[in-house]
Biopython code that builds the backbone (N, CA, C, O; Angstrom):
import numpy as np
from Bio.PDB.StructureBuilder import StructureBuilder

atoms = [
    (1, "MET", "N", (-44.929, -8.079, 75.512)),
    (1, "MET", "CA", (-43.712, -7.617, 74.887)),
    (1, "MET", "C", (-44.091, -6.636, 73.767)),
    (1, "MET", "O", (-45.035, -6.879, 73.015)),
    (2, "PHE", "N", (-43.359, -5.548, 73.670)),
    (2, "PHE", "CA", (-43.586, -4.561, 72.622)),
    (2, "PHE", "C", (-42.601, -4.809, 71.489)),
    (2, "PHE", "O", (-41.400, -4.961, 71.712)),
    (3, "LEU", "N", (-43.126, -4.848, 70.276)),
    (3, "LEU", "CA", (-42.299, -5.116, 69.108)),
    (3, "LEU", "C", (-42.047, -3.829, 68.340)),
    (3, "LEU", "O", (-42.906, -2.950, 68.277)),
    (4, "ASP", "N", (-40.852, -3.729, 67.752)),
    (4, "ASP", "CA", (-40.580, -2.581, 66.886)),
    (4, "ASP", "C", (-41.370, -2.764, 65.587)),
    (4, "ASP", "O", (-41.928, -3.832, 65.338)),
    (5, "LEU", "N", (-41.413, -1.722, 64.771)),
    (5, "LEU", "CA", (-42.260, -1.751, 63.579)),
    (5, "LEU", "C", (-41.938, -2.904, 62.630)),
    (5, "LEU", "O", (-42.867, -3.601, 62.221)),
    (6, "PRO", "N", (-40.680, -3.150, 62.253)),
    (6, "PRO", "CA", (-40.443, -4.273, 61.344)),
    (6, "PRO", "C", (-40.961, -5.605, 61.893)),
    (6, "PRO", "O", (-41.471, -6.427, 61.132)),
    (7, "ARG", "N", (-40.840, -5.821, 63.174)),
    (7, "ARG", "CA", (-41.348, -7.069, 63.764)),
    (7, "ARG", "C", (-42.871, -7.086, 63.781)),
    (7, "ARG", "O", (-43.477, -8.136, 63.565)),
    (8, "ARG", "N", (-43.501, -5.938, 64.034)),
    (8, "ARG", "CA", (-44.967, -5.874, 63.975)),
    (8, "ARG", "C", (-45.454, -6.176, 62.557)),
    (8, "ARG", "O", (-46.423, -6.914, 62.375)),
    (9, "VAL", "N", (-44.785, -5.609, 61.556)),
    (9, "VAL", "CA", (-45.167, -5.854, 60.159)),
    (9, "VAL", "C", (-44.990, -7.337, 59.835)),
    (9, "VAL", "O", (-45.866, -7.943, 59.217)),
    (10, "ALA", "N", (-43.878, -7.918, 60.241)),
    (10, "ALA", "CA", (-43.638, -9.341, 59.991)),
    (10, "ALA", "C", (-44.728, -10.181, 60.645)),
    (10, "ALA", "O", (-45.221, -11.137, 60.046)),
    (11, "LYS", "N", (-45.104, -9.832, 61.863)),
    (11, "LYS", "CA", (-46.144, -10.582, 62.566)),
    (11, "LYS", "C", (-47.486, -10.462, 61.838)),
    (11, "LYS", "O", (-48.216, -11.447, 61.724)),
    (12, "VAL", "N", (-47.812, -9.270, 61.349)),
    (12, "VAL", "CA", (-49.043, -9.089, 60.577)),
    (12, "VAL", "C", (-49.007, -9.974, 59.335)),
    (12, "VAL", "O", (-49.988, -10.650, 59.027)),
    (13, "LEU", "N", (-47.885, -9.973, 58.623)),
    (13, "LEU", "CA", (-47.774, -10.795, 57.419)),
    (13, "LEU", "C", (-47.976, -12.279, 57.745)),
    (13, "LEU", "O", (-48.668, -12.992, 57.019)),
    (14, "LEU", "N", (-47.377, -12.727, 58.825)),
    (14, "LEU", "CA", (-47.488, -14.135, 59.206)),
    (14, "LEU", "C", (-48.900, -14.523, 59.627)),
    (14, "LEU", "O", (-49.282, -15.687, 59.503)),
    (15, "ASN", "N", (-49.675, -13.568, 60.120)),
    (15, "ASN", "CA", (-51.017, -13.851, 60.603)),
    (15, "ASN", "C", (-52.093, -13.751, 59.521)),
    (15, "ASN", "O", (-53.270, -13.984, 59.798)),
    (16, "GLN", "N", (-51.704, -13.409, 58.304)),
    (16, "GLN", "CA", (-52.664, -13.304, 57.210)),
    (16, "GLN", "C", (-52.852, -14.671, 56.547)),
    (16, "GLN", "O", (-51.924, -15.479, 56.509)),
    (17, "PRO", "N", (-54.066, -14.927, 56.020)),
    (17, "PRO", "CA", (-54.268, -16.189, 55.290)),
    (17, "PRO", "C", (-53.421, -16.212, 54.021)),
    (17, "PRO", "O", (-53.349, -15.225, 53.289)),
    (18, "ARG", "N", (-52.776, -17.366, 53.772)),
    (18, "ARG", "CA", (-51.910, -17.509, 52.601)),
    (18, "ARG", "C", (-52.270, -18.792, 51.863)),
    (18, "ARG", "O", (-52.721, -19.770, 52.459)),
    (19, "ASP", "N", (-52.059, -18.761, 50.549)),
    (19, "ASP", "CA", (-52.277, -19.985, 49.780)),
    (19, "ASP", "C", (-51.041, -20.871, 49.899)),
    (19, "ASP", "O", (-50.117, -20.550, 50.646)),
    (20, "GLY", "N", (-51.020, -21.961, 49.181)),
    (20, "GLY", "CA", (-49.920, -22.922, 49.267)),
    (20, "GLY", "C", (-48.578, -22.375, 48.835)),
    (20, "GLY", "O", (-47.537, -22.898, 49.232)),
    (21, "ASP", "N", (-48.589, -21.321, 48.023)),
    (21, "ASP", "CA", (-47.345, -20.693, 47.573)),
    (21, "ASP", "C", (-46.911, -19.539, 48.473)),
    (21, "ASP", "O", (-45.879, -18.916, 48.224)),
    (22, "GLY", "N", (-47.695, -19.245, 49.525)),
    (22, "GLY", "CA", (-47.355, -18.163, 50.433)),
    (22, "GLY", "C", (-47.985, -16.831, 50.089)),
    (22, "GLY", "O", (-47.756, -15.838, 50.780)),
    (23, "LEU", "N", (-48.789, -16.797, 49.011)),
    (23, "LEU", "CA", (-49.437, -15.555, 48.591)),
    (23, "LEU", "C", (-50.527, -15.188, 49.589)),
    (23, "LEU", "O", (-51.427, -15.983, 49.860)),
    (24, "ILE", "N", (-50.438, -13.983, 50.131)),
    (24, "ILE", "CA", (-51.451, -13.505, 51.070)),
    (24, "ILE", "C", (-52.720, -13.209, 50.282)),
    (24, "ILE", "O", (-52.711, -12.452, 49.311)),
    (25, "TRP", "N", (-53.819, -13.831, 50.730)),
    (25, "TRP", "CA", (-55.101, -13.636, 50.063)),
    (25, "TRP", "C", (-56.188, -13.498, 51.105)),
    (25, "TRP", "O", (-56.255, -14.340, 52.001)),
    (26, "PRO", "N", (-57.038, -12.499, 51.046)),
    (26, "PRO", "CA", (-57.084, -11.481, 50.001)),
    (26, "PRO", "C", (-55.914, -10.509, 50.137)),
    (26, "PRO", "O", (-55.346, -10.333, 51.215)),
    (27, "HIS", "N", (-55.575, -9.885, 49.008)),
    (27, "HIS", "CA", (-54.472, -8.919, 49.002)),
    (27, "HIS", "C", (-54.773, -7.773, 49.968)),
    (27, "HIS", "O", (-55.922, -7.360, 50.128)),
    (28, "LEU", "N", (-53.726, -7.276, 50.599)),
    (28, "LEU", "CA", (-53.848, -6.122, 51.487)),
    (28, "LEU", "C", (-53.086, -4.949, 50.889)),
    (28, "LEU", "O", (-52.008, -5.123, 50.322)),
    (29, "THR", "N", (-53.644, -3.775, 51.017)),
    (29, "THR", "CA", (-52.893, -2.582, 50.630)),
    (29, "THR", "C", (-51.887, -2.282, 51.731)),
    (29, "THR", "O", (-52.010, -2.784, 52.848)),
    (30, "GLN", "N", (-50.893, -1.462, 51.411)),
    (30, "GLN", "CA", (-49.943, -1.056, 52.452)),
    (30, "GLN", "C", (-50.655, -0.232, 53.519)),
    (30, "GLN", "O", (-50.248, -0.235, 54.680)),
    (31, "GLU", "N", (-51.709, 0.469, 53.132)),
    (31, "GLU", "CA", (-52.509, 1.213, 54.105)),
    (31, "GLU", "C", (-53.174, 0.253, 55.095)),
    (31, "GLU", "O", (-53.212, 0.524, 56.295)),
    (32, "GLN", "N", (-53.693, -0.863, 54.593)),
    (32, "GLN", "CA", (-54.307, -1.858, 55.472)),
    (32, "GLN", "C", (-53.258, -2.519, 56.366)),
    (32, "GLN", "O", (-53.499, -2.740, 57.553)),
    (33, "LEU", "N", (-52.092, -2.834, 55.794)),
    (33, "LEU", "CA", (-50.999, -3.378, 56.615)),
    (33, "LEU", "C", (-50.618, -2.389, 57.709)),
    (33, "LEU", "O", (-50.388, -2.777, 58.854)),
    (34, "ALA", "N", (-50.553, -1.118, 57.350)),
    (34, "ALA", "CA", (-50.200, -0.076, 58.320)),
    (34, "ALA", "C", (-51.221, -0.030, 59.453)),
    (34, "ALA", "O", (-50.858, 0.110, 60.621)),
    (35, "HIS", "N", (-52.491, -0.147, 59.102)),
    (35, "HIS", "CA", (-53.539, -0.136, 60.131)),
    (35, "HIS", "C", (-53.334, -1.302, 61.106)),
    (35, "HIS", "O", (-53.405, -1.117, 62.321)),
    (36, "HIS", "N", (-53.079, -2.497, 60.572)),
    (36, "HIS", "CA", (-52.863, -3.678, 61.420)),
    (36, "HIS", "C", (-51.598, -3.553, 62.270)),
    (36, "HIS", "O", (-51.544, -4.078, 63.382)),
    (37, "ALA", "N", (-50.589, -2.866, 61.754)),
    (37, "ALA", "CA", (-49.313, -2.730, 62.477)),
    (37, "ALA", "C", (-49.249, -1.448, 63.301)),
    (37, "ALA", "O", (-48.222, -1.153, 63.911)),
    (38, "ALA", "N", (-50.348, -0.680, 63.320)),
    (38, "ALA", "CA", (-50.412, 0.582, 64.067)),
    (38, "ALA", "C", (-49.302, 1.536, 63.630)),
    (38, "ALA", "O", (-48.520, 2.027, 64.445)),
    (39, "SER", "N", (-49.259, 1.782, 62.329)),
    (39, "SER", "CA", (-48.217, 2.639, 61.780)),
    (39, "SER", "C", (-48.758, 3.382, 60.566)),
    (39, "SER", "O", (-49.969, 3.451, 60.352)),
    (40, "THR", "N", (-47.843, 3.938, 59.774)),
    (40, "THR", "CA", (-48.212, 4.643, 58.555)),
    (40, "THR", "C", (-47.821, 3.816, 57.342)),
    (40, "THR", "O", (-46.972, 2.929, 57.432)),
    (41, "ARG", "N", (-48.444, 4.109, 56.209)),
    (41, "ARG", "CA", (-48.139, 3.401, 54.977)),
    (41, "ARG", "C", (-46.671, 3.554, 54.608)),
    (41, "ARG", "O", (-46.024, 2.593, 54.192)),
    (42, "GLN", "N", (-46.148, 4.769, 54.762)),
    (42, "GLN", "CA", (-44.757, 5.027, 54.402)),
    (42, "GLN", "C", (-43.795, 4.197, 55.270)),
    (42, "GLN", "O", (-42.805, 3.662, 54.771)),
    (43, "SER", "N", (-44.091, 4.099, 56.542)),
    (43, "SER", "CA", (-43.239, 3.318, 57.442)),
    (43, "SER", "C", (-43.322, 1.826, 57.135)),
    (43, "SER", "O", (-42.321, 1.113, 57.206)),
    (44, "VAL", "N", (-44.519, 1.364, 56.795)),
    (44, "VAL", "CA", (-44.677, -0.045, 56.427)),
    (44, "VAL", "C", (-43.898, -0.343, 55.157)),
    (44, "VAL", "O", (-43.242, -1.379, 55.054)),
    (45, "ASN", "N", (-43.969, 0.567, 54.189)),
    (45, "ASN", "CA", (-43.208, 0.391, 52.956)),
    (45, "ASN", "C", (-41.723, 0.258, 53.266)),
    (45, "ASN", "O", (-41.046, -0.607, 52.710)),
    (46, "ALA", "N", (-41.217, 1.109, 54.147)),
    (46, "ALA", "CA", (-39.802, 1.048, 54.521)),
    (46, "ALA", "C", (-39.472, -0.253, 55.257)),
    (46, "ALA", "O", (-38.364, -0.773, 55.126)),
    (47, "ALA", "N", (-40.422, -0.780, 56.026)),
    (47, "ALA", "CA", (-40.189, -2.036, 56.750)),
    (47, "ALA", "C", (-40.207, -3.232, 55.809)),
    (47, "ALA", "O", (-39.496, -4.209, 56.043)),
    (48, "LEU", "N", (-41.015, -3.171, 54.739)),
    (48, "LEU", "CA", (-41.105, -4.289, 53.806)),
    (48, "LEU", "C", (-39.859, -4.438, 52.937)),
    (48, "LEU", "O", (-39.489, -5.550, 52.560)),
    (49, "GLN", "N", (-39.216, -3.323, 52.621)),
    (49, "GLN", "CA", (-38.082, -3.357, 51.687)),
    (49, "GLN", "C", (-36.948, -4.279, 52.120)),
    (49, "GLN", "O", (-36.462, -5.057, 51.299)),
    (50, "PRO", "N", (-36.505, -4.223, 53.380)),
    (50, "PRO", "CA", (-35.436, -5.172, 53.779)),
    (50, "PRO", "C", (-35.881, -6.634, 53.723)),
    (50, "PRO", "O", (-35.080, -7.515, 53.409)),
    (51, "PHE", "N", (-37.163, -6.896, 54.029)),
    (51, "PHE", "CA", (-37.668, -8.274, 53.939)),
    (51, "PHE", "C", (-37.568, -8.760, 52.500)),
    (51, "PHE", "O", (-37.194, -9.904, 52.241)),
    (52, "GLU", "N", (-37.909, -7.875, 51.569)),
    (52, "GLU", "CA", (-37.858, -8.260, 50.162)),
    (52, "GLU", "C", (-36.412, -8.434, 49.693)),
    (52, "GLU", "O", (-36.110, -9.375, 48.959)),
    (53, "ARG", "N", (-35.526, -7.542, 50.108)),
    (53, "ARG", "CA", (-34.106, -7.671, 49.726)),
    (53, "ARG", "C", (-33.511, -8.984, 50.218)),
    (53, "ARG", "O", (-32.681, -9.586, 49.537)),
    (54, "ARG", "N", (-33.931, -9.429, 51.396)),
    (54, "ARG", "CA", (-33.407, -10.685, 51.960)),
    (54, "ARG", "C", (-34.072, -11.921, 51.365)),
    (54, "ARG", "O", (-33.643, -13.045, 51.628)),
    (55, "GLY", "N", (-35.120, -11.720, 50.563)),
    (55, "GLY", "CA", (-35.813, -12.854, 49.960)),
    (55, "GLY", "C", (-36.862, -13.486, 50.855)),
    (55, "GLY", "O", (-37.372, -14.563, 50.543)),
    (56, "TRP", "N", (-37.194, -12.835, 51.965)),
    (56, "TRP", "CA", (-38.190, -13.380, 52.883)),
    (56, "TRP", "C", (-39.586, -13.247, 52.307)),
    (56, "TRP", "O", (-40.443, -14.098, 52.543)),
    (57, "ILE", "N", (-39.823, -12.169, 51.543)),
    (57, "ILE", "CA", (-41.110, -11.929, 50.908)),
    (57, "ILE", "C", (-40.856, -11.425, 49.491)),
    (57, "ILE", "O", (-39.740, -11.034, 49.148)),
    (58, "THR", "N", (-41.902, -11.442, 48.678)),
    (58, "THR", "CA", (-41.876, -10.726, 47.409)),
    (58, "THR", "C", (-43.120, -9.845, 47.379)),
    (58, "THR", "O", (-44.182, -10.222, 47.874)),
    (59, "VAL", "N", (-42.964, -8.675, 46.794)),
    (59, "VAL", "CA", (-44.065, -7.734, 46.659)),
    (59, "VAL", "C", (-44.226, -7.429, 45.182)),
    (59, "VAL", "O", (-43.276, -7.036, 44.504)),
    (60, "ASP", "N", (-45.445, -7.618, 44.693)),
    (60, "ASP", "CA", (-45.762, -7.319, 43.302)),
    (60, "ASP", "C", (-47.079, -6.549, 43.307)),
    (60, "ASP", "O", (-48.155, -7.147, 43.310)),
    (61, "GLY", "N", (-46.988, -5.226, 43.308)),
    (61, "GLY", "CA", (-48.189, -4.405, 43.461)),
    (61, "GLY", "C", (-48.754, -4.619, 44.846)),
    (61, "GLY", "O", (-48.061, -4.427, 45.845)),
    (62, "ARG", "N", (-50.023, -5.018, 44.908)),
    (62, "ARG", "CA", (-50.644, -5.306, 46.202)),
    (62, "ARG", "C", (-50.432, -6.748, 46.635)),
    (62, "ARG", "O", (-50.779, -7.111, 47.759)),
    (63, "ALA", "N", (-49.870, -7.572, 45.768)),
    (63, "ALA", "CA", (-49.677, -8.981, 46.087)),
    (63, "ALA", "C", (-48.381, -9.166, 46.878)),
    (63, "ALA", "O", (-47.295, -8.825, 46.409)),
    (64, "VAL", "N", (-48.519, -9.709, 48.075)),
    (64, "VAL", "CA", (-47.360, -10.019, 48.915)),
    (64, "VAL", "C", (-47.316, -11.526, 49.091)),
    (64, "VAL", "O", (-48.308, -12.151, 49.465)),
    (65, "THR", "N", (-46.160, -12.095, 48.818)),
    (65, "THR", "CA", (-45.954, -13.529, 49.002)),
    (65, "THR", "C", (-44.899, -13.728, 50.072)),
    (65, "THR", "O", (-43.799, -13.182, 49.981)),
    (66, "VAL", "N", (-45.235, -14.507, 51.082)),
    (66, "VAL", "CA", (-44.287, -14.838, 52.144)),
    (66, "VAL", "C", (-43.487, -16.040, 51.661)),
    (66, "VAL", "O", (-44.011, -17.150, 51.570)),
    (67, "ARG", "N", (-42.211, -15.810, 51.351)),
    (67, "ARG", "CA", (-41.346, -16.862, 50.803)),
    (67, "ARG", "C", (-40.673, -17.685, 51.898)),
    (67, "ARG", "O", (-40.437, -18.881, 51.728)),
    (68, "GLN", "N", (-40.367, -17.041, 53.019)),
    (68, "GLN", "CA", (-39.656, -17.728, 54.095)),
    (68, "GLN", "C", (-40.363, -17.481, 55.435)),
    (68, "GLN", "O", (-39.872, -16.711, 56.261)),
    (69, "PRO", "N", (-41.521, -18.135, 55.653)),
    (69, "PRO", "CA", (-42.269, -17.890, 56.889)),
    (69, "PRO", "C", (-41.488, -18.257, 58.147)),
    (69, "PRO", "O", (-41.632, -17.600, 59.179)),
    (70, "GLU", "N", (-40.669, -19.294, 58.070)),
    (70, "GLU", "CA", (-39.904, -19.688, 59.256)),
    (70, "GLU", "C", (-38.903, -18.604, 59.645)),
    (70, "GLU", "O", (-38.705, -18.321, 60.826)),
    (71, "THR", "N", (-38.280, -18.006, 58.640)),
    (71, "THR", "CA", (-37.306, -16.941, 58.905)),
    (71, "THR", "C", (-38.002, -15.715, 59.478)),
    (71, "THR", "O", (-37.503, -15.098, 60.418)),
    (72, "LEU", "N", (-39.160, -15.358, 58.912)),
    (72, "LEU", "CA", (-39.920, -14.227, 59.448)),
    (72, "LEU", "C", (-40.336, -14.502, 60.888)),
    (72, "LEU", "O", (-40.279, -13.609, 61.733)),
    (73, "ALA", "N", (-40.753, -15.728, 61.169)),
    (73, "ALA", "CA", (-41.163, -16.081, 62.537)),
    (73, "ALA", "C", (-39.983, -15.969, 63.502)),
    (73, "ALA", "O", (-40.146, -15.494, 64.626)),
    (74, "ARG", "N", (-38.811, -16.400, 63.077)),
    (74, "ARG", "CA", (-37.625, -16.256, 63.941)),
    (74, "ARG", "C", (-37.316, -14.792, 64.164)),
    (74, "ARG", "O", (-36.954, -14.395, 65.271)),
    (75, "PHE", "N", (-37.455, -13.979, 63.116)),
    (75, "PHE", "CA", (-37.215, -12.538, 63.227)),
    (75, "PHE", "C", (-38.161, -11.909, 64.254)),
    (75, "PHE", "O", (-37.757, -11.052, 65.041)),
    (76, "VAL", "N", (-39.414, -12.343, 64.234)),
    (76, "VAL", "CA", (-40.405, -11.824, 65.186)),
    (76, "VAL", "C", (-40.089, -12.308, 66.596)),
    (76, "VAL", "O", (-40.359, -11.616, 67.578)),
    (77, "GLY", "N", (-39.519, -13.490, 66.682)),
    (77, "GLY", "CA", (-39.210, -14.055, 67.997)),
    (77, "GLY", "C", (-40.185, -15.147, 68.401)),
    (77, "GLY", "O", (-40.228, -15.547, 69.565)),
    (78, "ASP", "N", (-40.968, -15.629, 67.444)),
    (78, "ASP", "CA", (-41.930, -16.713, 67.710)),
    (78, "ASP", "C", (-41.244, -18.060, 67.672)),
    (78, "ASP", "O", (-41.891, -19.088, 67.873)),
]
sb = StructureBuilder()
sb.init_structure("model")
sb.init_model(0)
sb.init_chain("A")
sb.init_seg("    ")
for serial, (resi, resn, name, xyz) in enumerate(atoms, 1):
    if name == "N":
        sb.init_residue(resn, " ", resi, " ")
    sb.init_atom(name, np.array(xyz, "f"), 0.0, 1.0, " ", f" {name:<3s}", serial, name[0])
structure = sb.get_structure()
């Protein structure tokens, strides 16, 4: 199955190691996220914004915290 960019980004986020609070560690740059999602940094940035507005993730500089992994997984279709 081929996923659109927001779903690819969500899947990348879900597949990263996270601590107990959902913080992705080690931190990834948007350029690194773009590489994993086969896209550009600018497109990844645009894909992250709706996730953050919905409260699914928080972004603080390079630190991304997955707040609602179950919701992201449903969005991806897992």
